[in-house]
C-alpha positions as CSV (number, residue, x, y, z in Angstrom):
1,M,6.4,-17.1,27.2
2,S,6.5,-19.2,24.0
3,R,5.5,-17.6,20.7
4,P,2.3,-18.8,19.0
5,S,2.9,-21.1,16.0
6,L,2.1,-19.1,12.9
7,L,0.9,-19.8,9.4
8,L,1.3,-16.7,7.2
9,S,-0.7,-16.5,4.0
10,A,0.6,-13.9,1.5
11,Y,-0.6,-14.3,-2.0
12,Q,1.5,-11.2,-2.9
13,C,4.9,-11.6,-1.3
14,A,8.1,-10.6,-3.1
15,P,10.7,-7.9,-2.5
16,G,10.9,-5.2,-5.1
17,Q,7.8,-6.4,-7.0
18,G,5.3,-3.7,-6.2
19,S,3.9,-2.1,-3.1
20,V,1.5,-4.9,-2.0
21,S,4.1,-7.6,-2.7
22,Q,6.6,-5.6,-0.7
23,I,4.1,-5.5,2.2
24,G,3.8,-9.3,2.1
25,W,7.6,-9.7,2.0
26,E,8.1,-7.3,4.9
27,W,5.7,-9.3,7.1
28,A,7.2,-12.7,6.2
29,S,10.9,-11.7,6.4
30,R,10.6,-9.7,9.6
31,L,8.5,-12.3,11.4
32,A,11.0,-15.0,10.3
33,R,13.8,-13.1,12.0
34,R,12.0,-13.4,15.3
35,R,10.4,-16.9,15.1
36,P,9.8,-19.9,12.8
37,V,7.1,-19.1,10.2
38,V,5.3,-21.2,7.6
39,L,4.6,-19.0,4.6
40,L,2.1,-19.8,2.0
41,T,2.5,-17.7,-1.2
42,H,2.1,-17.9,-4.9
43,I,4.8,-19.6,-7.0
44,R,5.3,-16.4,-9.0
45,N,7.1,-15.0,-6.0
46,Q,9.6,-17.9,-5.8
47,A,12.4,-16.4,-7.8
48,A,12.3,-13.0,-5.9
49,I,12.2,-14.8,-2.5
50,A,15.1,-17.0,-3.5
51,A,17.1,-14.1,-4.7
52,A,16.6,-12.4,-1.4
53,G,17.9,-15.4,0.5
54,G,14.6,-16.9,1.5
55,L,13.3,-16.8,5.1
56,G,16.2,-18.4,6.8
57,E,16.7,-21.3,9.1
58,G,13.6,-22.6,10.9
59,S,11.0,-21.2,8.6
60,R,9.4,-22.8,5.5
61,V,7.8,-21.6,2.3
62,H,5.1,-23.5,0.5
63,Y,4.5,-22.3,-3.0
64,I,1.0,-22.6,-4.6
65,D,0.9,-22.8,-8.4
66,T,-2.1,-21.3,-10.3
67,E,-0.2,-20.1,-13.3
68,W,-2.2,-22.2,-15.6
69,L,-5.1,-19.9,-14.8
70,A,-3.3,-16.7,-13.9
71,G,-1.5,-16.4,-17.3
72,P,-4.6,-16.6,-19.5
73,L,-6.5,-14.3,-17.1
74,F,-3.7,-11.6,-17.4
75,R,-3.7,-11.8,-21.2
76,L,-7.5,-11.5,-21.3
77,A,-7.4,-8.5,-19.0
78,R,-4.9,-6.7,-21.1
79,R,-7.2,-7.1,-24.1
80,L,-10.3,-6.0,-22.2
81,F,-8.8,-3.0,-20.4
82,P,-5.9,-1.6,-22.5
83,R,-6.1,1.8,-20.7
84,S,-7.0,0.7,-17.2
85,E,-4.3,-0.8,-15.0
86,H,-6.8,-1.3,-12.2
87,G,-9.0,-3.2,-14.6
88,V,-6.1,-5.5,-15.6
89,F,-5.2,-6.0,-12.0
90,L,-8.8,-6.9,-11.0
91,V,-9.3,-9.5,-13.7
92,A,-5.8,-10.9,-13.5
93,S,-6.1,-11.4,-9.7
94,L,-9.2,-13.7,-9.9
95,D,-6.9,-16.6,-9.6
96,F,-6.6,-15.7,-5.9
97,F,-9.8,-17.7,-5.3
98,L,-8.1,-20.8,-6.6
99,Y,-4.9,-20.0,-4.6
100,D,-7.0,-19.6,-1.4
101,W,-8.7,-23.0,-2.0
102,L,-5.4,-24.7,-2.5
103,A,-4.0,-23.0,0.6
104,L,-7.0,-24.3,2.6
105,R,-6.3,-27.8,1.3
106,Y,-2.7,-27.6,2.3
107,L,-3.5,-26.4,5.8
108,R,-6.0,-29.2,6.4
109,R,-3.5,-31.8,5.2
110,A,-0.7,-30.3,7.3
111,R,-2.8,-30.4,10.4
112,R,-3.9,-34.0,9.8
113,A,-0.3,-34.9,9.4
114,G,0.4,-33.5,12.8
115,T,1.7,-30.0,12.1
116,V,0.6,-27.6,14.9
117,F,-0.5,-24.1,14.2
118,D,-2.0,-21.7,16.8
119,L,-3.3,-19.1,14.3
120,V,-3.4,-18.0,10.7
121,H,-2.6,-14.5,9.5
122,V,-3.7,-13.5,6.0
123,V,-1.6,-10.4,5.1
124,T,-2.2,-10.0,1.4
125,P,-4.2,-9.2,-0.6
126,V,-5.1,-6.0,1.4
127,T,-8.7,-5.8,0.3
128,L,-12.1,-7.2,1.5
129,A,-12.6,-8.1,-2.2
130,A,-10.3,-11.1,-1.7
131,P,-12.1,-13.1,1.0
132,S,-10.2,-16.1,2.4
133,R,-11.6,-19.4,3.5
134,L,-8.7,-20.4,5.7
135,H,-10.9,-20.2,8.8
136,R,-12.5,-23.4,7.7
137,A,-9.4,-25.3,9.0
138,G,-10.6,-24.5,12.5
139,L,-7.9,-22.0,13.5
140,P,-8.3,-18.4,14.5
141,V,-7.6,-16.0,11.6
142,I,-6.3,-12.5,11.5
143,R,-6.9,-10.5,8.3
144,G,-4.9,-7.5,7.2
145,P,-3.9,-4.8,7.6
146,L,-6.5,-4.2,4.9
147,N,-6.7,-0.9,3.0
148,C,-9.8,-0.7,0.8
149,G,-13.3,0.9,0.5
150,L,-12.1,4.3,-0.8
151,H,-14.4,6.0,-3.2
152,S,-13.4,8.5,-5.9
153,P,-14.1,12.2,-5.2
154,P,-16.6,13.9,-7.5
155,G,-15.5,16.5,-9.9
156,F,-12.2,14.9,-11.1
157,A,-13.4,13.3,-14.3
158,E,-10.2,14.2,-16.2
159,Q,-7.9,12.6,-13.6
160,L,-10.1,9.6,-13.3
161,R,-11.0,9.2,-17.0
162,D,-9.4,5.7,-17.2
163,E,-11.7,4.5,-14.5
164,S,-15.1,3.8,-16.0
165,P,-18.1,3.8,-13.7
166,W,-19.0,0.2,-14.5
167,M,-15.4,-0.8,-13.7
168,I,-15.7,0.8,-10.3
169,R,-19.0,-1.2,-9.7
170,L,-17.3,-4.4,-11.0
171,R,-14.6,-3.9,-8.5
172,E,-17.1,-4.2,-5.7
173,L,-18.5,-7.6,-6.9
174,P,-16.0,-9.8,-5.3
175,R,-17.0,-8.5,-1.9
176,L,-20.3,-10.3,-2.3
177,L,-18.3,-13.5,-1.9
178,D,-17.2,-12.4,1.5
179,G,-20.7,-13.2,2.9
180,L,-20.7,-16.5,1.1
181,F,-17.3,-17.5,2.3
182,G,-17.8,-16.1,5.8
183,S,-14.3,-14.5,5.8
184,T,-15.2,-11.4,7.7
185,R,-17.8,-13.2,9.8
186,N,-15.3,-15.8,11.0
187,A,-12.1,-13.7,11.3
188,R,-11.1,-13.2,14.9
189,L,-9.4,-9.9,14.2
190,I,-9.4,-7.4,11.3
191,L,-6.6,-5.0,11.0
192,A,-7.8,-1.8,9.2
193,A,-5.4,0.8,7.8
194,T,-7.9,3.6,7.3
195,R,-11.4,4.9,8.2
196,A,-12.6,4.0,4.7
197,T,-11.6,0.4,5.4
198,G,-13.4,0.3,8.7
199,Q,-16.6,1.7,7.0
200,A,-16.3,-1.0,4.4
201,V,-16.6,-3.7,7.1
202,P,-20.3,-4.5,7.9
203,K,-21.4,-2.8,11.1
204,R,-22.0,-6.1,12.9
205,H,-18.4,-7.0,12.5
206,R,-16.7,-3.7,13.3
207,H,-16.0,-4.7,16.9
208,K,-13.3,-6.9,15.4
209,L,-11.4,-3.9,13.9
210,H,-8.0,-2.9,15.1
211,P,-6.2,0.1,13.6
212,M,-2.9,-0.7,11.9
213,L,-1.4,1.0,8.8
214,E,-0.7,-1.5,6.0
215,N,2.6,0.2,5.1
216,G,5.7,0.7,7.2
217,I,9.2,2.2,6.9
218,D,12.6,0.6,7.2
219,L,14.3,3.5,9.0
220,A,17.8,2.3,7.9
221,H,16.8,2.6,4.3
222,F,15.3,6.1,4.7
223,P,17.5,8.1,7.1
224,A,16.9,11.7,7.8
225,A,18.7,14.0,5.4
226,P,19.7,17.7,5.9
227,W,17.4,20.2,4.4
228,P,18.8,22.0,1.3
229,P,19.5,25.7,1.4
230,A,16.3,27.7,1.8
231,P,14.5,28.7,-1.5
232,G,14.7,32.3,-2.6
233,D,17.5,34.6,-3.7
234,G,18.3,32.5,-6.7
235,Q,17.9,29.2,-4.9
236,A,15.0,27.2,-6.6
237,L,12.3,25.6,-4.5
238,R,12.9,21.9,-5.2
239,V,9.7,19.8,-5.3
240,A,9.6,16.0,-5.7
241,F,6.9,13.5,-6.7
242,V,7.3,9.7,-6.8
243,G,4.7,7.4,-8.2
244,R,3.2,5.6,-11.1
245,M,2.4,8.0,-13.9
246,I,-1.3,7.4,-14.3
247,G,-4.1,10.0,-14.4
248,L,-5.4,9.6,-10.9
249,K,-2.0,10.6,-9.5
250,G,-2.9,14.2,-10.4
251,V,0.5,15.3,-11.6
252,D,-1.2,17.6,-14.1
253,L,-2.5,19.6,-11.1
254,L,1.0,20.0,-9.7
255,L,2.3,21.1,-13.0
256,K,-0.3,23.8,-13.3
257,A,0.4,25.0,-9.8
258,A,4.2,25.1,-10.5
259,A,3.5,27.1,-13.7
260,R,1.9,29.8,-11.6
261,L,5.0,30.2,-9.4
262,C,7.2,30.3,-12.5
263,R,5.1,33.1,-13.9
264,E,5.6,35.0,-10.6
265,Q,9.4,34.7,-11.1
266,R,9.7,32.3,-8.1
267,P,12.4,29.8,-9.0
268,L,11.1,26.3,-8.9
269,H,12.3,22.8,-10.0
270,L,10.1,19.7,-10.2
271,T,11.6,16.2,-10.0
272,L,9.0,13.7,-11.2
273,V,10.1,10.1,-10.5
274,G,8.2,7.2,-12.1
275,D,6.8,6.0,-15.4
276,G,3.5,5.0,-16.9
277,P,1.0,5.8,-19.6
278,A,0.4,9.4,-18.6
279,R,4.1,10.4,-18.7
280,A,4.1,11.6,-22.4
281,E,0.9,13.6,-21.8
282,W,2.4,15.3,-18.8
283,Q,5.6,16.1,-20.7
284,R,3.5,17.8,-23.3
285,L,1.6,19.7,-20.7
286,A,4.8,20.9,-19.1
287,A,5.9,22.2,-22.6
288,E,2.5,23.9,-23.2
289,L,2.8,25.6,-19.8
290,G,6.2,26.8,-20.7
291,I,7.9,25.1,-17.7
292,E,9.7,22.2,-19.4
293,H,13.0,23.8,-18.3
294,A,11.9,23.5,-14.7
295,V,10.7,19.9,-14.8
296,H,12.8,16.7,-14.8
297,F,11.1,13.4,-15.6
298,T,13.5,10.8,-14.3
299,G,11.6,7.7,-15.2
300,A,11.4,4.8,-12.8
301,L,14.2,4.7,-10.2
302,D,15.4,2.1,-7.7
303,Q,15.1,2.6,-3.9
304,A,18.5,4.4,-3.8
305,G,17.4,6.7,-6.6
306,V,14.1,7.5,-4.8
307,R,16.0,8.2,-1.6
308,E,18.3,10.6,-3.4
309,A,15.4,12.4,-5.1
310,M,13.8,12.9,-1.7
311,A,17.0,14.1,0.0
312,D,17.5,16.6,-2.8
313,C,14.0,18.3,-2.4
314,H,12.6,20.9,-0.1
315,V,9.1,19.4,-0.1
316,F,7.5,16.2,-1.3
317,C,4.1,16.5,-3.1
318,L,1.6,13.7,-3.8
319,P,-1.4,15.2,-5.6
320,S,-3.3,11.9,-6.1
321,V,-7.0,12.4,-6.2
322,R,-7.5,8.8,-5.1
323,E,-4.8,7.2,-2.9
324,S,-5.7,4.4,-0.5
325,G,-2.4,4.3,1.2
326,G,0.5,6.6,0.7
327,A,3.7,4.7,1.5
328,V,5.7,7.2,-0.5
329,L,4.6,9.9,2.0
330,L,6.1,7.9,4.8
331,E,9.3,7.6,2.9
332,A,9.5,11.3,2.4
333,M,8.6,12.0,6.1
334,A,11.3,9.5,7.2
335,T,13.8,11.5,5.1
336,A,12.7,14.6,7.1
337,R,10.9,16.3,4.3
338,P,7.6,18.1,4.7
339,V,4.8,16.7,2.6
340,I,1.9,18.1,0.6
341,A,-1.0,15.8,-0.4
342,L,-4.7,15.9,-1.1
343,A,-7.0,15.4,1.9
344,H,-8.6,12.3,0.7
345,G,-8.1,8.6,1.5
346,G,-4.9,7.4,3.1
347,P,-3.0,10.8,2.8
348,A,-5.7,12.5,4.7
349,E,-4.9,10.3,7.7
350,L,-1.1,10.9,7.4
351,V,-0.8,14.6,6.5
352,D,-1.7,17.6,8.6
353,E,-0.2,21.0,9.4
354,T,2.3,19.5,11.8
355,V,4.1,17.6,9.0
356,G,3.1,19.6,5.9
357,Q,-0.2,20.5,4.4
358,A,-3.3,18.6,3.4
359,I,-5.1,20.2,0.4
360,A,-8.9,20.1,0.4
361,V,-10.4,18.0,-2.4
362,S,-13.1,20.3,-3.9
363,N,-12.5,20.7,-7.6
364,P,-9.4,20.7,-9.9
365,D,-9.2,24.5,-10.1
366,Q,-9.3,25.0,-6.4
367,V,-6.8,22.2,-5.8
368,V,-4.4,24.0,-8.2
369,D,-5.0,27.3,-6.3
370,N,-4.3,25.6,-3.0
371,L,-1.2,23.8,-4.2
372,A,0.2,27.1,-5.5
373,T,-0.5,28.8,-2.2
374,A,1.2,26.0,-0.3
375,L,4.3,26.2,-2.5
376,R,4.4,30.0,-2.1
377,S,4.3,29.7,1.7
378,I,7.6,27.7,1.6
379,F,9.3,30.8,0.1
380,D,7.7,33.0,2.7
381,D,8.5,30.8,5.8
382,P,11.1,28.2,5.0
383,E,12.0,27.6,8.7
384,A,8.4,26.5,9.5
385,W,8.4,24.0,6.6
386,Q,11.8,22.7,7.6
387,A,10.4,22.1,11.1
388,R,7.4,20.2,9.6
389,G,9.9,17.9,7.9
390,L,11.6,17.2,11.2
391,A,8.2,16.6,12.9
392,G,7.4,14.1,10.1
393,R,10.5,12.2,10.8
394,S,9.7,12.0,14.5
395,Q,6.2,10.7,13.7
396,V,7.5,7.9,11.4
397,V,10.0,6.8,14.1
398,A,7.4,6.7,16.8
399,R,4.5,5.2,14.9
400,W,5.3,3.7,11.5
401,S,8.5,1.7,11.5
402,W,8.3,-1.9,10.3
403,E,9.9,-3.2,13.5
404,G,7.4,-1.4,15.6
405,K,4.5,-2.8,13.5
406,I,5.8,-6.4,13.8
407,S,6.2,-6.0,17.6
408,A,2.6,-4.8,17.8
409,A,1.5,-7.8,15.8
410,E,3.4,-10.2,18.1
411,R,1.4,-8.8,21.0
412,L,-1.8,-9.3,19.2
413,Y,-0.9,-12.9,18.4
414,Q,-0.2,-13.6,22.0
415,E,-3.5,-11.9,23.1
416,L,-5.5,-13.8,20.6
417,V,-4.2,-17.3,21.3
418,S,-4.6,-16.8,25.0
419,T,-8.4,-16.4,24.5
420,V,-9.2,-19.3,22.2
421,T,-9.1,-23.1,22.4
422,I,-8.1,-24.9,19.2
423,P,-9.7,-28.3,18.6
424,A,-7.4,-31.1,17.5
425,Q,-7.6,-32.0,13.8
426,S,-8.7,-35.6,13.8
427,A,-8.9,-37.9,10.9
428,Q,-12.7,-37.9,11.1
429,T,-12.8,-34.1,11.1
430,H,-10.6,-34.1,8.1
431,I,-12.8,-36.6,6.3
432,A,-15.9,-34.6,7.0
433,T,-14.4,-31.4,5.5
434,R,-11.5,-32.4,3.3
435,E,-12.6,-31.1,0.0
436,R,-15.2,-28.5,0.9
437,P,-14.0,-25.3,-0.7
């Protein structure tokens, strides 16, 4: 059976350039190993894609240039939101709408010139707030996997202080364009990573939903590692965190929980990997709590450094109060490490008692209490926690490898094109629609 001819649109698509850009690159590069792909992406990704060797023989990349708009938008966003990385990202990404219009123009011209596509897959951005108009070229469109729609839990004002209420409302405004553009209405299939994503899709379109996590794991890059000697009897409990150091990551909660164990004379060592505006504040907090000797701030590390930090720990902890995805949890689980995370958003759908512990999101004091209790239990029953790490590895292998995800997507492509008839793109059709954005 021949493979459907595929146009892949990935506004964010570059190896090593951030989590969403990595998602776009994984889709493009892994699909291109199996079949010819035409990739549409932003010109800012060109250098990173070239450095990675491109997509290989048989596939093509068409770069779309909106830098004349993106650059000024980014500089404006930095002035407007000096403390909010999400605010900067929101404003700076508004050039996506120009990118998408230019992508539509390219697709129409390519079809008029005789290029045959069976379907379009829009893989990034991963939010409903970036509606695409590529369905207007007359081809079936798949969107996603999307991961969006997550709301902040109440009671965590300190951790979310950089996210102003009006900024949160502003983040929702681009979704209003979805109805105008008809992106969700005209998509044939919407891949949804989480329950929150599904709830964000209007009810009348939820029959199009198909569950698929937006993240995946390259099992070769994160092999299982032996568990360190059990904590206790002079052996410190080694806890790792990896992430951007911003308030909503909740590292202050983890530091306070760790301080309780240190006061109880339970040996503990925290390895905190990452950088960001909250790092200096958390370093001061560690000193105020009297545990600076037990905390190592490594700064940002490359993938090899992250892998080493995970292999060295007994347990991985992600105390984020708002986390849509949680790719770093999958990396820790692939390394055969048990995981602790707050039961909100993406982590709530990845973490349970079989692979670690999900901490109820009630209020900061209760979270600190529960984190401390979870860490104590590793001293009390290390064998059970080691078994949770092994169970996590098994789950990643069975459900969340990138190769498994791409195979599932190929099956969806085949099912989709077998149920639709694509009209030919005639010159008259093109003339009637050629510049309608």
